[in-house]
N, C-alpha and C positions, 0 to 999 in steps of 0.2 A: 349574562353577557360576560365574556372574558376579554381582557385587554393584554396585549403583548407589545413590547418595544421591538423595533427593527434593530438588529445588531449586525456587525460586520463579521463575516465568516470567510476568512481568506481574502480573495479579491471580489467577493460578492456580498450581498445582503441577505439576511434570513431572519426567521423568528423561531423561538423555541416553543414547544408544546408541553403542557403539563401532563402528568401521568393520567389524570382523569380524562383529559381530551383524547389522549392516545387510547385509553380503554374504551371511550365512547366510539371511536373510530374502529376499534378492534385492530389497531395498528401497533407496530413496534419498529425499533431502529432498523433501517434498511428497506422498509416497505416503500412502495411507490404511492404517492398521493396525487390524485387528479384535481386540478384547479379549474373552476368554471368562472369566467369573468362576466359579470352582469353589466348591462348597458347603463345601469344606475351607479356604477362604480363599486358595486359589491363584489366580493369574491367568496365563492362557496367551494369547499373542498371535501373530498371523501377518499377513502382507501381505494386504490385501483383494484379492480377485479380482473383476474386472469381468466378469460373465458376460452375454453377449448371447444373447437368445432371440428367434428370428424371431417377429414379430407382437406382442411385448411392449415397450411404450414405457417410457422412463425415468420418465415421470409416473406410470404405473401402478405400477411398482416402488416409487417413493417413497410412493405412497398405501398400498401393502401394508405397507411398512416402518413408516410412521407409525402405521398401525392396530395392528400387532403391538406397537409400542412403547407405545402408549396402553393396550392391554389385556394387556400382558405378564404381570402378576401373575395376572390372572384365567385366562389361557390356561395358565400354569404350574400353577395349582391344579387346573384341569380335567384336565390330563395326569397328575396324581398320583392321580386317583380310580380 
């Protein structure tokens, strides 16, 4: 288990990651990290994977991501029915 303190970074809060954590994630400065929030209060994160699908543009994926983000709560509620 690793422990980190929450620090102020500009006008927001953040944490720093040790070299061994970055190596475990195969991540480096500038990479995107995906955060998964558990119902139990846990947070899991992993390096974002850029997946290329033939015929699917970045604009389309952004639109889908924005739509899911906008309707996330409604979609979650529907999935629990």
